[in-house]
gemmi code that builds the backbone of each chain (N, CA, C; Angstrom):
import gemmi

chains = {
    "A": [
        ("MET", (14.234, -10.051, -24.382), (13.164, -9.240, -23.770), (13.513, -9.015, -22.299)),
        ("THR", (13.295, -7.791, -21.861), (13.598, -7.521, -20.457), (12.636, -8.281, -19.555)),
        ("GLU", (13.146, -8.637, -18.416), (12.323, -9.294, -17.411), (12.501, -8.564, -16.099)),
        ("HIS", (11.385, -8.375, -15.405), (11.441, -7.794, -14.069), (10.752, -8.766, -13.128)),
        ("HIS", (11.392, -9.045, -12.013), (10.851, -10.010, -11.077), (10.274, -9.318, -9.853)),
        ("GLY", (9.367, -10.020, -9.204), (8.792, -9.462, -7.986), (8.024, -10.522, -7.242)),
        ("GLY", (7.414, -10.123, -6.165), (6.640, -11.057, -5.365), (6.313, -10.468, -4.023)),
        ("CYS", (5.748, -11.319, -3.201), (5.262, -10.845, -1.902), (6.368, -10.843, -0.845)),
        ("LEU", (6.026, -10.310, 0.313), (6.967, -10.189, 1.432), (7.487, -11.539, 1.912)),
        ("CYS", (6.635, -12.538, 1.970), (7.050, -13.832, 2.520), (7.687, -14.719, 1.467)),
        ("GLY", (7.602, -14.347, 0.198), (8.234, -15.117, -0.869), (7.399, -16.254, -1.427)),
        ("ALA", (6.188, -16.437, -0.926), (5.376, -17.571, -1.386), (4.927, -17.403, -2.841)),
        ("THR", (4.612, -16.179, -3.214), (4.143, -15.896, -4.571), (5.135, -15.001, -5.293)),
        ("ARG", (5.512, -15.413, -6.505), (6.467, -14.639, -7.304), (5.865, -14.378, -8.674)),
        ("PHE", (6.355, -13.335, -9.334), (5.950, -13.092, -10.717), (7.138, -12.604, -11.530)),
        ("THR", (7.024, -12.806, -12.834), (7.988, -12.251, -13.787), (7.197, -11.388, -14.753)),
        ("PHE", (7.630, -10.152, -14.936), (6.998, -9.251, -15.889), (7.911, -9.169, -17.101)),
        ("ILE", (7.352, -9.533, -18.264), (8.173, -9.658, -19.468), (7.900, -8.520, -20.430)),
        ("GLY", (8.973, -7.877, -20.866), (8.825, -6.811, -21.851), (8.545, -5.471, -21.208)),
        ("ALA", (8.165, -4.514, -22.052), (7.916, -3.148, -21.570), (6.465, -3.009, -21.123)),
        ("PRO", (6.207, -2.251, -20.055), (4.817, -2.074, -19.622), (4.028, -1.217, -20.600)),
        ("LYS", (2.695, -1.412, -20.596), (1.812, -0.550, -21.374), (1.767, 0.836, -20.738)),
        ("PHE", (1.801, 0.858, -19.407), (1.768, 2.130, -18.689), (2.302, 1.931, -17.289)),
        ("VAL", (2.741, 3.008, -16.690), (3.068, 3.029, -15.264), (2.403, 4.280, -14.717)),
        ("GLY", (1.484, 4.102, -13.778), (0.764, 5.285, -13.293), (0.286, 5.147, -11.868)),
        ("ASN", (-0.052, 6.283, -11.286), (-0.581, 6.322, -9.922), (-2.105, 6.271, -9.972)),
        ("CYS", (-2.700, 5.537, -9.045), (-4.150, 5.582, -8.890), (-4.478, 6.181, -7.530)),
        ("HIS", (-5.324, 7.196, -7.536), (-5.699, 7.881, -6.303), (-7.085, 7.485, -5.811)),
        ("CYS", (-7.683, 6.461, -6.417), (-9.058, 6.139, -6.054), (-9.146, 5.570, -4.643)),
        ("ALA", (-10.292, 5.727, -4.045), (-10.505, 5.302, -2.662), (-10.390, 3.785, -2.502)),
        ("SER", (-10.802, 3.018, -3.506), (-10.720, 1.559, -3.401), (-9.276, 1.080, -3.335)),
        ("CYS", (-8.449, 1.607, -4.216), (-7.031, 1.225, -4.207), (-6.369, 1.667, -2.909)),
        ("ARG", (-6.756, 2.857, -2.435), (-6.162, 3.376, -1.207), (-6.519, 2.473, -0.029)),
        ("ARG", (-7.779, 2.066, 0.007), (-8.231, 1.205, 1.109), (-7.533, -0.145, 1.037)),
        ("TRP", (-7.346, -0.673, -0.156), (-6.775, -2.008, -0.326), (-5.276, -2.007, -0.042)),
        ("SER", (-4.578, -1.069, -0.609), (-3.124, -1.051, -0.425), (-2.741, -0.470, 0.932)),
        ("GLY", (-3.557, 0.433, 1.444), (-3.203, 1.130, 2.684), (-2.368, 2.365, 2.405)),
        ("ALA", (-1.834, 2.433, 1.176), (-0.949, 3.549, 0.814), (-1.763, 4.765, 0.392)),
        ("ALA", (-1.160, 5.925, 0.515), (-1.828, 7.180, 0.184), (-2.244, 7.216, -1.282)),
        ("MET", (-1.430, 6.612, -2.127), (-1.788, 6.420, -3.535), (-1.131, 5.108, -3.976)),
        ("SER", (-1.708, 4.470, -4.954), (-1.172, 3.200, -5.447), (-0.499, 3.439, -6.783)),
        ("THR", (0.579, 2.736, -7.034), (1.281, 2.899, -8.301), (1.318, 1.557, -9.000)),
        ("PHE", (0.841, 1.539, -10.237), (0.713, 0.297, -10.977), (1.629, 0.253, -12.195)),
        ("VAL", (2.127, -0.956, -12.472), (2.859, -1.249, -13.708), (1.929, -2.155, -14.493)),
        ("GLY", (1.398, -1.641, -15.584), (0.369, -2.367, -16.314), (0.875, -3.001, -17.597)),
        ("GLY", (0.384, -4.205, -17.857), (0.743, -4.884, -19.098), (-0.341, -5.857, -19.488)),
        ("ARG", (-0.128, -6.554, -20.613), (-1.072, -7.584, -21.027), (-0.935, -8.762, -20.063)),
        ("ASP", (-2.003, -9.537, -19.952), (-1.958, -10.718, -19.085), (-0.780, -11.612, -19.444)),
        ("ASP", (-0.485, -11.734, -20.761), (0.583, -12.664, -21.168), (1.980, -12.108, -20.896)),
        ("GLN", (2.083, -10.890, -20.389), (3.384, -10.362, -19.980), (3.710, -10.743, -18.536)),
        ("VAL", (2.748, -11.345, -17.852), (2.950, -11.660, -16.431), (2.924, -13.167, -16.237)),
        ("ALA", (4.002, -13.711, -15.692), (4.064, -15.137, -15.393), (4.129, -15.294, -13.887)),
        ("TRP", (3.147, -15.973, -13.328), (3.099, -16.196, -11.884), (3.780, -17.516, -11.539)),
        ("SER", (4.452, -17.564, -10.395), (5.034, -18.820, -9.938), (4.912, -18.904, -8.420)),
        ("GLY", (5.144, -20.092, -7.905), (4.982, -20.294, -6.466), (3.504, -20.479, -6.153)),
        ("ALA", (3.130, -20.073, -4.952), (1.742, -20.235, -4.539), (0.855, -19.259, -5.314)),
        ("ALA", (-0.322, -19.700, -5.682), (-1.254, -18.805, -6.383), (-1.732, -17.731, -5.411)),
        ("PRO", (-1.792, -16.477, -5.870), (-2.292, -15.442, -4.971), (-3.781, -15.615, -4.700)),
        ("ALA", (-4.215, -15.107, -3.567), (-5.638, -15.085, -3.262), (-6.270, -14.012, -4.135)),
        ("VAL", (-7.502, -14.241, -4.553), (-8.194, -13.282, -5.412), (-9.431, -12.769, -4.684)),
        ("TYR", (-9.575, -11.451, -4.626), (-10.751, -10.851, -4.008), (-11.443, -9.989, -5.041)),
        ("ALA", (-12.753, -10.255, -5.262), (-13.523, -9.454, -6.210), (-14.083, -8.259, -5.462)),
        ("SER", (-13.381, -7.133, -5.557), (-13.757, -5.970, -4.755), (-15.002, -5.277, -5.277)),
        ("SER", (-15.269, -5.409, -6.561), (-16.501, -4.888, -7.148), (-16.752, -5.683, -8.431)),
        ("PRO", (-17.946, -5.601, -9.025), (-18.206, -6.413, -10.216), (-17.174, -6.156, -11.304)),
        ("GLY", (-16.596, -7.241, -11.827), (-15.632, -7.113, -12.909), (-14.237, -6.743, -12.469)),
        ("VAL", (-14.000, -6.702, -11.152), (-12.677, -6.329, -10.645), (-12.133, -7.438, -9.767)),
        ("GLU", (-10.870, -7.793, -9.937), (-10.248, -8.728, -9.019), (-8.933, -8.148, -8.511)),
        ("ARG", (-8.730, -8.304, -7.207), (-7.497, -7.838, -6.570), (-6.800, -9.066, -5.991)),
        ("ARG", (-5.518, -9.160, -6.333), (-4.757, -10.340, -5.918), (-3.778, -9.997, -4.809)),
        ("HIS", (-3.717, -10.841, -3.774), (-2.785, -10.626, -2.675), (-2.295, -11.972, -2.172)),
        ("CYS", (-1.207, -11.928, -1.402), (-0.697, -13.149, -0.806), (-1.485, -13.438, 0.464)),
        ("PRO", (-2.075, -14.614, 0.587), (-2.878, -14.890, 1.782), (-2.038, -15.086, 3.042)),
        ("THR", (-0.745, -15.333, 2.883), (0.112, -15.536, 4.067), (0.617, -14.227, 4.643)),
        ("CYS", (1.094, -13.340, 3.792), (1.701, -12.106, 4.300), (0.895, -10.860, 3.968)),
        ("GLY", (-0.148, -10.997, 3.179), (-1.026, -9.860, 2.879), (-0.538, -8.919, 1.799)),
        ("THR", (0.620, -9.145, 1.230), (1.148, -8.225, 0.208), (0.165, -8.053, -0.944)),
        ("ALA", (-0.149, -6.798, -1.278), (-0.998, -6.499, -2.433), (-0.171, -6.679, -3.688)),
        ("LEU", (-0.646, -7.477, -4.622), (0.156, -7.826, -5.786), (-0.366, -7.257, -7.106)),
        ("ALA", (-1.672, -7.454, -7.369), (-2.142, -7.080, -8.701), (-3.626, -6.758, -8.726)),
        ("TYR", (-3.982, -6.000, -9.758), (-5.368, -5.622, -10.042), (-5.680, -6.073, -11.459)),
        ("ARG", (-6.875, -6.627, -11.648), (-7.351, -6.881, -13.004), (-8.787, -6.408, -13.049)),
        ("GLY", (-9.156, -5.670, -14.084), (-10.513, -5.158, -14.150), (-11.057, -5.165, -15.559)),
        ("GLU", (-12.385, -5.314, -15.677), (-12.976, -5.384, -17.014), (-12.866, -4.047, -17.744)),
        ("GLY", (-12.506, -3.004, -17.045), (-12.253, -1.728, -17.708), (-10.982, -1.778, -18.554)),
        ("TRP", (-10.116, -2.741, -18.244), (-8.867, -2.928, -18.985), (-8.783, -4.408, -19.362)),
        ("PRO", (-9.612, -4.853, -20.300), (-9.675, -6.276, -20.608), (-8.335, -6.815, -21.091)),
        ("GLY", (-7.994, -8.018, -20.604), (-6.763, -8.660, -21.033), (-5.520, -8.105, -20.385)),
        ("GLU", (-5.680, -7.251, -19.365), (-4.517, -6.650, -18.715), (-4.378, -7.053, -17.257)),
        ("THR", (-3.139, -7.055, -16.802), (-2.810, -7.251, -15.385), (-2.007, -6.037, -14.941)),
        ("HIS", (-2.433, -5.433, -13.841), (-1.736, -4.259, -13.314), (-1.049, -4.667, -12.014)),
        ("LEU", (0.256, -4.664, -12.016), (1.033, -5.090, -10.857), (1.393, -3.903, -9.982)),
        ("MET", (1.390, -4.120, -8.680), (1.758, -3.067, -7.739), (3.260, -2.810, -7.832)),
        ("LEU", (3.632, -1.537, -7.974), (5.045, -1.174, -8.106), (5.875, -1.700, -6.932)),
        ("GLY", (5.342, -1.588, -5.741), (6.092, -1.995, -4.547), (6.407, -3.482, -4.514)),
        ("ALA", (5.685, -4.270, -5.281), (5.895, -5.721, -5.282), (7.111, -6.131, -6.112)),
        ("PHE", (7.607, -5.209, -6.935), (8.780, -5.536, -7.746), (10.041, -5.584, -6.892)),
        ("ASP", (10.947, -6.499, -7.244), (12.225, -6.583, -6.524), (12.996, -5.281, -6.712)),
        ("ASP", (12.892, -4.689, -7.880), (13.557, -3.421, -8.155), (12.532, -2.382, -8.600)),
        ("PRO", (11.861, -1.732, -7.670), (10.849, -0.746, -8.045), (11.431, 0.504, -8.682)),
        ("THR", (12.749, 0.682, -8.603), (13.354, 1.851, -9.240), (13.335, 1.717, -10.761)),
        ("ALA", (12.990, 0.539, -11.264), (12.969, 0.323, -12.716), (11.841, 1.082, -13.402)),
        ("PHE", (10.857, 1.526, -12.636), (9.693, 2.179, -13.239), (9.392, 3.495, -12.564)),
        ("GLU", (8.860, 4.427, -13.358), (8.449, 5.705, -12.796), (7.080, 6.044, -13.381)),
        ("PRO", (6.146, 6.495, -12.547), (4.808, 6.762, -13.080), (4.808, 7.946, -14.032)),
        ("ALA", (4.009, 7.811, -15.078), (3.913, 8.869, -16.089), (2.636, 9.672, -15.954)),
        ("GLY", (1.739, 9.233, -15.098), (0.481, 9.963, -14.960), (-0.317, 9.486, -13.773)),
        ("ASP", (-1.471, 10.091, -13.608), (-2.327, 9.824, -12.462), (-3.750, 9.532, -12.896)),
        ("ALA", (-4.374, 8.555, -12.254), (-5.785, 8.263, -12.497), (-6.589, 8.603, -11.250)),
        ("PHE", (-7.849, 8.941, -11.452), (-8.754, 9.285, -10.350), (-8.163, 10.390, -9.468)),
        ("SER", (-7.574, 11.380, -10.120), (-6.978, 12.480, -9.368), (-8.000, 13.219, -8.521)),
        ("GLY", (-9.268, 13.148, -8.943), (-10.324, 13.819, -8.187), (-10.493, 13.250, -6.789)),
        ("GLU", (-10.020, 12.013, -6.586), (-10.135, 11.395, -5.260), (-8.834, 11.481, -4.479)),
        ("ALA", (-7.855, 12.206, -5.049), (-6.543, 12.255, -4.404), (-6.597, 12.950, -3.055)),
        ("LEU", (-5.740, 12.503, -2.141), (-5.591, 13.187, -0.870), (-5.032, 14.574, -1.149)),
        ("PRO", (-5.484, 15.596, -0.400), (-5.118, 16.978, -0.720), (-3.620, 17.233, -0.771)),
        ("TRP", (-2.838, 16.596, 0.093), (-1.404, 16.873, 0.128), (-0.650, 16.132, -0.982)),
        ("LEU", (-1.338, 15.258, -1.683), (-0.713, 14.529, -2.793), (-1.065, 15.132, -4.142)),
        ("ALA", (-2.195, 15.790, -4.221), (-2.687, 16.240, -5.524), (-1.726, 17.160, -6.269)),
        ("PRO", (-1.154, 18.172, -5.619), (-0.251, 19.037, -6.389), (1.101, 18.383, -6.604)),
        ("GLY", (1.535, 17.493, -5.675), (2.905, 16.982, -5.729), (3.067, 15.738, -6.572)),
        ("ALA", (1.976, 14.971, -6.790), (2.118, 13.703, -7.515), (2.549, 13.974, -8.950)),
        ("LYS", (3.327, 13.040, -9.480), (3.816, 13.197, -10.845), (2.642, 13.231, -11.796)),
        ("ARG", (2.631, 14.164, -12.691), (1.490, 14.346, -13.590), (1.894, 13.977, -15.005)),
        ("ALA", (0.938, 13.471, -15.760), (1.198, 13.136, -17.181), (1.476, 14.404, -17.965)),
    ],
    "B": [
        ("MET", (-14.122, 12.884, 23.073), (-12.819, 12.663, 22.429), (-13.034, 12.304, 20.969)),
        ("THR", (-12.130, 12.781, 20.122), (-12.241, 12.454, 18.686), (-12.071, 10.963, 18.478)),
        ("LYS", (-12.853, 10.407, 17.596), (-12.696, 9.005, 17.235), (-12.507, 8.928, 15.724)),
        ("PHE", (-11.598, 8.078, 15.303), (-11.370, 7.851, 13.873), (-11.692, 6.391, 13.577)),
        ("THR", (-12.531, 6.166, 12.577), (-12.893, 4.791, 12.242), (-12.209, 4.374, 10.944)),
        ("GLY", (-12.127, 3.061, 10.765), (-11.528, 2.556, 9.540), (-11.670, 1.056, 9.460)),
        ("GLY", (-11.050, 0.482, 8.451), (-11.114, -0.957, 8.269), (-10.655, -1.340, 6.888)),
        ("CYS", (-10.869, -2.597, 6.577), (-10.381, -3.126, 5.312), (-11.379, -2.868, 4.177)),
        ("LEU", (-11.039, -3.365, 2.997), (-11.851, -3.114, 1.813), (-13.157, -3.902, 1.836)),
        ("CYS", (-13.162, -5.109, 2.365), (-14.370, -5.940, 2.347), (-15.251, -5.703, 3.564)),
        ("GLY", (-14.782, -4.946, 4.529), (-15.583, -4.668, 5.715), (-15.461, -5.737, 6.790)),
        ("GLY", (-14.627, -6.750, 6.547), (-14.500, -7.840, 7.508), (-13.805, -7.455, 8.796)),
        ("VAL", (-12.906, -6.495, 8.725), (-12.199, -6.018, 9.919), (-12.379, -4.510, 10.020)),
        ("ARG", (-12.865, -4.039, 11.160), (-13.073, -2.618, 11.400), (-12.319, -2.209, 12.662)),
        ("PHE", (-11.942, -0.946, 12.760), (-11.285, -0.469, 13.969), (-11.779, 0.923, 14.333)),
        ("VAL", (-11.585, 1.268, 15.593), (-11.845, 2.619, 16.069), (-10.588, 3.085, 16.789)),
        ("ALA", (-10.101, 4.270, 16.446), (-8.929, 4.853, 17.104), (-9.382, 6.090, 17.866)),
        ("ASP", (-9.014, 6.131, 19.150), (-9.451, 7.202, 20.045), (-8.425, 8.299, 20.174)),
        ("GLY", (-8.876, 9.546, 20.045), (-7.995, 10.671, 20.326), (-7.095, 11.026, 19.149)),
        ("ALA", (-6.162, 11.911, 19.404), (-5.289, 12.411, 18.339), (-4.111, 11.470, 18.122)),
        ("PRO", (-3.677, 11.290, 16.878), (-2.510, 10.438, 16.635), (-1.242, 11.110, 17.143)),
        ("ARG", (-0.269, 10.266, 17.465), (1.036, 10.773, 17.899), (1.777, 11.430, 16.763)),
        ("ARG", (1.685, 10.818, 15.607), (2.365, 11.363, 14.419), (1.741, 10.709, 13.189)),
        ("VAL", (1.970, 11.324, 12.058), (1.559, 10.756, 10.776), (2.834, 10.680, 9.951)),
        ("GLY", (3.359, 9.476, 9.816), (4.689, 9.338, 9.233), (4.735, 8.607, 7.907)),
        ("VAL", (5.495, 9.149, 6.993), (5.779, 8.486, 5.714), (6.932, 7.518, 5.957)),
        ("CYS", (6.852, 6.318, 5.397), (8.003, 5.416, 5.454), (8.383, 5.016, 4.042)),
        ("HIS", (9.650, 5.172, 3.714), (10.144, 4.860, 2.368), (10.883, 3.520, 2.306)),
        ("CYS", (10.819, 2.717, 3.363), (11.626, 1.494, 3.358), (11.046, 0.458, 2.402)),
        ("ALA", (11.907, -0.457, 1.975), (11.516, -1.461, 0.971), (10.455, -2.419, 1.498)),
        ("SER", (10.507, -2.726, 2.789), (9.538, -3.649, 3.372), (8.132, -3.046, 3.345)),
        ("CYS", (8.034, -1.766, 3.698), (6.735, -1.094, 3.657), (6.247, -0.939, 2.227)),
        ("ARG", (7.197, -0.760, 1.289), (6.806, -0.665, -0.128), (6.173, -1.974, -0.562)),
        ("LYS", (6.780, -3.082, -0.149), (6.213, -4.387, -0.510), (4.874, -4.581, 0.182)),
        ("ALA", (4.791, -4.224, 1.438), (3.573, -4.485, 2.219), (2.368, -3.770, 1.626)),
        ("THR", (2.556, -2.581, 1.091), (1.432, -1.834, 0.534), (1.372, -1.905, -0.988)),
        ("GLY", (2.516, -2.152, -1.606), (2.560, -2.103, -3.065), (2.760, -0.694, -3.576)),
        ("GLY", (2.634, 0.275, -2.692), (2.787, 1.671, -3.086), (4.240, 2.111, -3.052)),
        ("ALA", (4.466, 3.293, -3.536), (5.829, 3.834, -3.586), (6.355, 4.125, -2.188)),
        ("PHE", (5.453, 4.381, -1.250), (5.823, 4.645, 0.135), (4.583, 4.379, 0.988)),
        ("SER", (4.798, 4.178, 2.267), (3.678, 3.975, 3.180), (3.446, 5.243, 3.982)),
        ("VAL", (2.244, 5.399, 4.476), (1.963, 6.478, 5.414), (1.241, 5.865, 6.605)),
        ("TYR", (1.793, 6.055, 7.783), (1.207, 5.497, 8.997), (0.651, 6.585, 9.902)),
        ("VAL", (-0.481, 6.283, 10.499), (-1.056, 7.170, 11.508), (-0.849, 6.443, 12.830)),
        ("ASP", (0.009, 7.008, 13.677), (0.457, 6.307, 14.869), (-0.344, 6.658, 16.105)),
        ("PHE", (-0.810, 5.629, 16.777), (-1.573, 5.801, 18.009), (-0.957, 4.953, 19.110)),
        ("VAL", (-1.242, 5.311, 20.339), (-0.935, 4.446, 21.472), (-1.774, 3.178, 21.272)),
        ("ARG", (-1.180, 2.015, 21.539), (-1.891, 0.764, 21.240), (-3.260, 0.657, 21.898)),
        ("ASP", (-3.328, 1.107, 23.133), (-4.602, 1.011, 23.868), (-5.717, 1.835, 23.233)),
        ("ALA", (-5.342, 2.793, 22.406), (-6.338, 3.692, 21.826), (-7.043, 3.084, 20.623)),
        ("VAL", (-6.558, 1.942, 20.144), (-7.125, 1.353, 18.930), (-7.761, 0.006, 19.247)),
        ("VAL", (-9.007, -0.155, 18.849), (-9.730, -1.406, 19.091), (-10.235, -1.958, 17.756)),
        ("PHE", (-9.921, -3.221, 17.508), (-10.402, -3.906, 16.309), (-11.631, -4.716, 16.671)),
        ("ASP", (-12.611, -4.806, 15.761), (-13.807, -5.593, 16.082), (-13.539, -7.079, 15.866)),
        ("ARG", (-12.562, -7.371, 15.034), (-12.214, -8.764, 14.744), (-10.691, -8.795, 14.626)),
        ("ALA", (-10.059, -9.858, 15.023), (-8.591, -9.913, 14.957), (-8.131, -9.993, 13.508)),
        ("PRO", (-7.285, -9.038, 13.074), (-6.766, -9.140, 11.717), (-5.729, -10.260, 11.624)),
        ("ALA", (-5.441, -10.682, 10.397), (-4.351, -11.636, 10.177), (-3.043, -10.917, 10.469)),
        ("VAL", (-2.045, -11.666, 10.937), (-0.760, -11.074, 11.308), (0.361, -11.799, 10.571)),
        ("PHE", (1.304, -11.045, 10.030), (2.495, -11.617, 9.408), (3.721, -10.960, 9.998)),
        ("ARG", (4.660, -11.780, 10.456), (5.926, -11.237, 10.984), (6.890, -11.067, 9.819)),
        ("SER", (6.987, -9.858, 9.316), (7.787, -9.633, 8.113), (9.280, -9.615, 8.407)),
        ("SER", (9.657, -9.246, 9.608), (11.060, -9.317, 10.023), (11.071, -9.366, 11.549)),
        ("ARG", (12.240, -9.530, 12.123), (12.316, -9.687, 13.581), (11.735, -8.453, 14.276)),
        ("GLY", (10.797, -8.687, 15.126), (10.222, -7.587, 15.890), (9.181, -6.774, 15.159)),
        ("VAL", (8.773, -7.235, 13.970), (7.801, -6.476, 13.172), (6.603, -7.345, 12.839)),
        ("GLU", (5.406, -6.798, 13.107), (4.180, -7.494, 12.732), (3.410, -6.628, 11.752)),
        ("ARG", (2.885, -7.249, 10.705), (2.039, -6.515, 9.760), (0.650, -7.120, 9.821)),
        ("LEU", (-0.326, -6.259, 10.046), (-1.709, -6.697, 10.212), (-2.466, -6.421, 8.917)),
        ("PHE", (-3.254, -7.390, 8.481), (-4.003, -7.229, 7.237), (-5.276, -8.063, 7.310)),
        ("CYS", (-6.169, -7.848, 6.338), (-7.384, -8.654, 6.258), (-7.102, -9.851, 5.358)),
        ("ALA", (-7.294, -11.041, 5.877), (-6.990, -12.248, 5.108), (-7.948, -12.420, 3.935)),
        ("ASN", (-9.141, -11.818, 4.024), (-10.132, -12.016, 2.962), (-9.866, -11.130, 1.756)),
        ("CYS", (-9.680, -9.847, 1.976), (-9.517, -8.935, 0.846), (-8.073, -8.473, 0.664)),
        ("GLY", (-7.199, -8.796, 1.602), (-5.792, -8.435, 1.465), (-5.444, -7.028, 1.876)),
        ("ALA", (-6.405, -6.257, 2.344), (-6.129, -4.859, 2.692), (-5.116, -4.772, 3.837)),
        ("ALA", (-4.134, -3.908, 3.662), (-3.119, -3.668, 4.691), (-3.735, -2.786, 5.767)),
        ("LEU", (-3.582, -3.156, 7.023), (-4.218, -2.420, 8.109), (-3.223, -1.687, 9.004)),
        ("ALA", (-2.190, -2.403, 9.466), (-1.320, -1.763, 10.440), (0.035, -2.446, 10.549)),
        ("TYR", (0.912, -1.750, 11.245), (2.266, -2.220, 11.563), (2.415, -2.155, 13.076)),
        ("ARG", (3.036, -3.186, 13.648), (3.351, -3.106, 15.082), (4.812, -3.520, 15.219)),
        ("GLY", (5.584, -2.710, 15.894), (6.994, -3.019, 16.056), (7.367, -3.182, 17.512)),
        ("ASP", (8.196, -4.182, 17.812), (8.658, -4.373, 19.186), (9.444, -3.166, 19.650)),
        ("GLY", (10.055, -2.481, 18.705), (10.839, -1.294, 19.039), (9.986, -0.124, 19.499)),
        ("SER", (8.693, -0.191, 19.236), (7.767, 0.855, 19.688), (6.548, 0.131, 20.243)),
        ("ALA", (6.791, -0.585, 21.352), (5.814, -1.531, 21.868), (4.525, -0.889, 22.380)),
        ("ASP", (4.545, 0.428, 22.616), (3.320, 1.061, 23.101), (2.518, 1.659, 21.962)),
        ("GLU", (2.970, 1.448, 20.711), (2.307, 2.063, 19.564), (1.744, 1.053, 18.596)),
        ("ILE", (0.729, 1.487, 17.876), (0.285, 0.766, 16.695), (0.251, 1.781, 15.559)),
        ("ASN", (0.761, 1.372, 14.407), (0.880, 2.291, 13.274), (-0.122, 1.856, 12.202)),
        ("LEU", (-1.207, 2.583, 12.095), (-2.278, 2.228, 11.167), (-2.004, 2.809, 9.791)),
        ("HIS", (-2.225, 2.008, 8.762), (-2.049, 2.518, 7.402), (-3.073, 3.613, 7.115)),
        ("LEU", (-2.610, 4.697, 6.534), (-3.480, 5.836, 6.249), (-4.682, 5.419, 5.408)),
        ("GLY", (-4.465, 4.566, 4.432), (-5.544, 4.165, 3.526), (-6.655, 3.385, 4.204)),
        ("ALA", (-6.385, 2.848, 5.392), (-7.393, 2.054, 6.093), (-8.462, 2.910, 6.759)),
        ("PHE", (-8.205, 4.207, 6.890), (-9.164, 5.073, 7.561), (-10.339, 5.416, 6.648)),
        ("ASP", (-11.522, 5.581, 7.264), (-12.708, 5.969, 6.488), (-12.534, 7.384, 5.938)),
        ("ALA", (-11.842, 8.223, 6.662), (-11.618, 9.605, 6.235), (-10.121, 9.918, 6.257)),
        ("PRO", (-9.368, 9.391, 5.295), (-7.915, 9.575, 5.309), (-7.473, 11.017, 5.137)),
        ("ALA", (-8.317, 11.833, 4.555), (-7.956, 13.237, 4.352), (-7.893, 14.010, 5.671)),
        ("ALA", (-8.304, 13.367, 6.774), (-8.211, 14.009, 8.085), (-6.765, 14.136, 8.557)),
        ("PHE", (-5.862, 13.399, 7.896), (-4.464, 13.375, 8.331), (-3.543, 13.886, 7.238)),
        ("ALA", (-2.543, 14.628, 7.651), (-1.481, 15.022, 6.721), (-0.162, 14.604, 7.354)),
        ("PRO", (0.787, 14.100, 6.563), (2.038, 13.612, 7.141), (2.836, 14.726, 7.818)),
        ("ASN", (3.500, 14.379, 8.935), (4.362, 15.343, 9.609), (5.717, 14.744, 9.949)),
        ("ALA", (5.970, 13.525, 9.468), (7.247, 12.879, 9.757), (7.607, 11.932, 8.622)),
        ("VAL", (8.877, 11.588, 8.546), (9.336, 10.660, 7.506), (10.449, 9.784, 8.058)),
        ("SER", (10.485, 8.539, 7.604), (11.585, 7.654, 7.982), (12.093, 6.899, 6.756)),
        ("PHE", (13.334, 6.431, 6.849), (13.990, 5.715, 5.758), (13.946, 6.485, 4.442)),
        ("GLU", (14.120, 7.800, 4.549), (14.051, 8.620, 3.343), (15.138, 8.245, 2.336)),
        ("ALA", (16.291, 7.822, 2.858), (17.406, 7.469, 1.981), (17.070, 6.274, 1.090)),
        ("ASP", (16.112, 5.443, 1.520), (15.720, 4.272, 0.732), (14.612, 4.585, -0.263)),
        ("GLY", (14.152, 5.832, -0.241), (12.993, 6.187, -1.043), (13.245, 6.243, -2.539)),
        ("LEU", (12.191, 5.995, -3.310), (12.271, 6.147, -4.760), (12.428, 7.639, -5.060)),
        ("THR", (13.299, 7.942, -6.025), (13.652, 9.338, -6.314), (12.423, 10.185, -6.587)),
        ("TRP", (11.524, 9.686, -7.434), (10.354, 10.485, -7.816), (9.383, 10.632, -6.638)),
        ("ALA", (9.351, 9.617, -5.772), (8.463, 9.674, -4.608), (8.968, 10.707, -3.601)),
        ("ARG", (10.275, 10.728, -3.399), (10.861, 11.732, -2.498), (10.607, 13.128, -3.033)),
        ("ALA", (10.725, 13.273, -4.344), (10.497, 14.586, -4.967), (9.045, 15.013, -4.804)),
        ("ALA", (8.129, 14.039, -4.933), (6.699, 14.359, -4.821), (6.354, 14.867, -3.424)),
        ("LEU", (7.114, 14.435, -2.422), (6.809, 14.809, -1.039), (7.715, 15.914, -0.502)),
        ("ALA", (8.674, 16.357, -1.316), (9.680, 17.316, -0.839), (9.050, 18.584, -0.273)),
        ("ALA", (7.980, 19.039, -0.924), (7.347, 20.298, -0.516), (6.710, 20.209, 0.872)),
        ("LEU", (6.537, 18.992, 1.394), (5.945, 18.848, 2.723), (6.953, 19.112, 3.831)),
        ("HIS", (8.250, 19.110, 3.495), (9.316, 19.349, 4.475), (9.123, 18.508, 5.738)),
        ("LEU", (9.043, 17.211, 5.556), (8.772, 16.312, 6.687), (9.996, 16.160, 7.575)),
        ("GLU", (9.712, 16.091, 8.877), (10.796, 15.936, 9.847), (11.187, 14.477, 9.924)),
        ("ASN", (12.481, 14.210, 9.948), (12.955, 12.843, 9.999), (12.611, 12.202, 11.343)),
        ("TYR", (12.135, 10.982, 11.284), (11.762, 10.269, 12.506), (12.312, 8.848, 12.422)),
        ("GLY", (12.816, 8.329, 13.497), (13.272, 6.940, 13.522), (14.396, 6.715, 12.558)),
    ],
}
model = gemmi.Model(1)
for chain_id, residues in chains.items():
    chain = gemmi.Chain(chain_id)
    for i, (resn, *xyz) in enumerate(residues, 1):
        res = gemmi.Residue()
        res.name, res.seqid = resn, gemmi.SeqId(i, " ")
        for name, pos in zip(("N", "CA", "C"), xyz):
            atom = gemmi.Atom()
            atom.name, atom.element = name, gemmi.Element(name[0])
            atom.pos, atom.b_iso = gemmi.Position(*pos), 0.0
            res.add_atom(atom)
        chain.add_residue(res)
    model.add_chain(chain)
structure = gemmi.Structure()
structure.add_model(model)
structure.setup_entities()
């Protein structure tokens, strides 16, 4: 089974993503934008059991009911999203992977909230 | 004078930026990709004196001469400060309350960019910076 490794900037928290993702997509929602700081967020999504965490446990912030966002408390790197809208899944931030070129987004979520200069150019499903 | 407000996701850290930004730059470097988790970062650059935080954000020195500011509670990425541009603070676009007020006009580390991300931004014809 393929494995993809990743982690935060300071190296305290690491993860291994096992197997093929369920999806790879961009999220344009305001919450993800505020949290990541990026114009749009790109997620590699899989089942919880496809993600093995090691090192220091990431900090967890419940940004809204049923949603948890994980980051490294030392360096601030945004690592993962888990939400009750996708039960049993962990969505990892593309930028957190050691080799982000391994994945390419196939679609966009919350396009209605996209920044105007990204809406026509972002990769579309 | 125009003021731009912003802050983190939990509201624990807020800032006000005065006046017009110097530039709005895309960065494709691997460090910025890790810092935001996104395919690329977008910074809105101001003179340091023009930006005031209501509470001191957490700071991480990601490499020599580089500081990354974030909220320790919710993890939101706030800004970059580099010794190489000591009079500037580079605020993450997503941290602003009204991010649509800015459109990128510069790009750096384009050669390090993800192929699909560079393609998505090609139509903007961004000027290389730094």
